N, C-alpha and C positions, 0 to 999 in steps of 0.2 A: 842501754846501762843500769835505768833504776829496774827496768822487768826481772835484769837477769839478777838482780841482787834478792828484788822479792821473792824470784824462785828458789835461790841457794840459799838464802838465811831460814825461811822451815824444815828444808832439808839438815842442814847443817843441825838443829834443834832436835827435828825426829832422832838422827843418827846419835848425836851426842848423846841423848837421854835413852836408847836401848844398849843396853849390855851385851856386846857381842861372845855367843859361848861357845863351846867347845864341848861334845859327848861323841863317846863311842857308842855306835847305834849296832845291835846285833841285826838287823832287817833292815833292806834296804828301804822298804816303804816305810814312808813318815808319819802319816797319818791316814784315816778312812771318814769322808765325808758319807753323812745320811741322805739318801736321795728323797725328795718329796714328790718329784713330776720329772719330767723332761719336754725340750721346748725343739722345736722345727723350725728353722727358719730356709725360706729359699733363697739359695746363695747365687744363683744363676741360672740359663737355659739347661735344665736336666739335671739337676743337682740342688741337694737340700743337707745343709748342717744340720747336727745334733748335738744337743748340749743337757747334759745331766741339771736340775735343777736342784740344787741345796736346800736343807730344812734350815732356817735360821734360828739363833738363838743367842739370848742377850748374854754378856758377859765373859769368863771364862779367860782364858791367857791366847785364844788366836788373834793373827792381824785381822782377820773377817769374822763378823758375826755368823758362823755356822756352825751346824751341829758336830763335832767331829769326835773322833778317838784316836790320841796320838800315842808315838814312845813320851810324852809329856804327861800323858793323863794320869789321875788318880782315880781310886773306886773302881764302879763299874764302868767306865769309859777304860781305863786302863787294863779291866779284863776284858772288855771286847775288843779293844786294839791286841793284845796278845794272843785271843782265838783265830782274829781274822788273819794275823803274820803265820800263824801255825800252819792254819788249812792252805795260805799259797807256799807254804811249803820255803818261808824268808825267815831262815833264823840263824844264818850263818854270814852277814855280811860283815859284820865286825871290822869296820872303818869309823874312823873319826869325820864329823860333818863339822863346819862351821856356820852358824847363823846365828839371826837376831830373831826373838820370838820363836820361829820356825822354820824350815830351811824349805822356803816356798817350791814345790814342781815335783813334788814326791808324794803327793795324796790322789787318793783312788776312792771309786766309791766303794761304799760298806757292801751292796748289793748290787751282783751282776744280773744281766739281763741273758736268760737261755734262749730267746728268741726276739725276730723284729719281724712284722708283715706289715705289708702295703697293700690298699686296695683302693680303685678310683670310684666315683660316682657314676661315671660314663663309659663306655666302650673304649677300650686303649687302643686294640687290632681283633683281627677274626680270633686268634688266641686268648686273647685276654676280655671277654664281655664283663660292663659293669659288676662290680662285685666281686667279680674273682679276683685272684691272689698275683700280684705281680713280681714276687720274689725272683723267680727266673730271669726277669732283666733287668733288676736292683743290684749291684754292689754297692758293698761296704768297703771303704777307704778307712783306717785307723792307724793305731797303735798300741803298741803294750808292752810294758818290761815282764813280762810273763816268761820270754825263753831266755829273758838274761839272768833273770832268777833261778829257771831249772837247772843253768850250766854251771850254776855255783860262781856268777856272776862274772863269768868269762867271757859269753859268748855277743859280741855287741853287731853293731850295724852302720855303715856307712852311707849315710844320707846322702853326702853329695856324688858320692861316685855312683852309687845306686838308688836314684830316686824311683818311688813308686811310681808305675806308670798311670796316668789319667788324664783325662781332656783338657786340663788347663792348668799348668804350671800356678798359678795364682792358689789353689790350695793348698801347696805347701807353706805357704804364708802361716797355715797353723801349725806348720811343723817346722820351727825356727830352728836355727843353730844353738841352741840352749845348752850347759853342760851333762845334763839328764839325757838329751835325745841320742847319744849312740846306745843308750842302753835300753832302747823302745826298739822292736822289730816292725815292718809293716803289718797289718792285718787288712788281708783284700779276698773277698770271697764273696761269692752271690748269695744273697739272704737264702736260698732254696739249700743251700750247700751247706752252710754253715752251723757247726754244732755248739751247744752251751758252753763247752771248753774253750771255743775259738773267741767266746766273747767276755773271757775274764780278765780286769784290768784295764780295761781301754779310756786311752787317751794318752796326753803327753805327762800328767800327774798334777793335774792341780794348775798349771800354769796359766789356764786364761780364764783365771775367776770375772766376771764382769756382771753386771746390773742384767735380770732376766726380763721376761715381759711383763711381769706386773708384781702385786706387793704380798707379802706373806706376814700373817699374825705369830710372833714372837715367841716361843714356848716358855711359859709361866708367868709371861706378861700379858693378859688380856685386855684386847684394844688398842695394843701397840703394836704398828706395823711397818716393814722397811722392805725397800726394796731387794726379792728372794735375790740371791746367787746363784750362778749358772758358770757351768764349766764344760767346755767343749771335749767330746769325745768320737767323732767322727763324720763321716759323709757317706751321701747314700748317690750312686751315679745311676742313670737310667742306662743300660748299653746299648736300648733299642727307643727309637722316638715313636709315639704314636701314629696312627692313619693319618688323623685326622690334626693337622699341625695350628691348626687356626683355632681350635675347641680349646676351652678354657678348662681344667681338670682339678678335680677335688681330692687330692688324696689323703685317705687317713693310713697313718703310720702307728699301728700299736705296739707296744713294747710288754714284753711278758718277763716279771722278774723272777727270781730263784724263790723268793718268799710268798708265790702266789700274787702279788699284786698286779695289775694293769694298766697301764696307761695311754691312752690315746690322744692323739694331737691331729688335725684336719688342716693343711697346706694348699694353698690355691697356685696351681700353676699352669705356665704356658711356655711352650716349646720352641715360639719362632725366636732366632737369631736376635729378633730385636728386642726381646726380654732380657737379653744380656749383653748390652753395649760394649762392643770392642771384642766380646770373645764368640764368634759364630762357630754355629757348632759345624765340625770336620766330619763327615761320618767316615772319612778314611783312616781316623785315628789308630792308630794301633791297639787302643785298650781298650776299645766296641770292639774285639772281631777276637 
């Protein structure tokens, strides 16, 4: 009972000191965060989770110390926010939102990817020798509100009735039934076939901020470091496994951004079923054909 009270009291104090606000938004998107890098984590046998790493900054009114431009911003950040919602043609939402500090769950990367490329350090199979692109055997599974916005905020998606096919339902943990999920349509396709317009506004809108793999220096505060903050934006799935399942593969994932930047991360992968306990690889799963 004491532990419950200790948890309830800080929560009550937090809520009581934060003023609930209502505001009519002309855009569905509430904010854009500045990307500093990306992170890749092996999530199981044959798939990798991708996260944007957000640029940290001190101060402002955000719930997290992240460099963002939002509907509450002023000055240069307000200009950047307006430019971005205009670019995404997100100007006719015109609905009232209720929030404390900021409506978490409607923030996206300010800079989009234009392509994702994956190579391995050793031969994958006869068609994919070491150093060659694996994009024709890797699928991206993500989500985006782009279609919802382009439809005039009318076209939604029922994730419960039509969950996207994938090798394991565990990945749907990253697309939980939040109030905003129906406004996001699945994005799925081979990396070799996806175009830049397919990679706009990836993710569920900042609903999965969390500590990233390392620390970053806070802008404007030399020598002050905090854990960087990351936001999940998709999964990479191998639709085909390598010829040698007993080999360990170093997969280098490179993301090219529209502003000309290029980020790379290398992950070590094993394709043996034992590398994903409880989720053995099923070669007959329809997603892989």
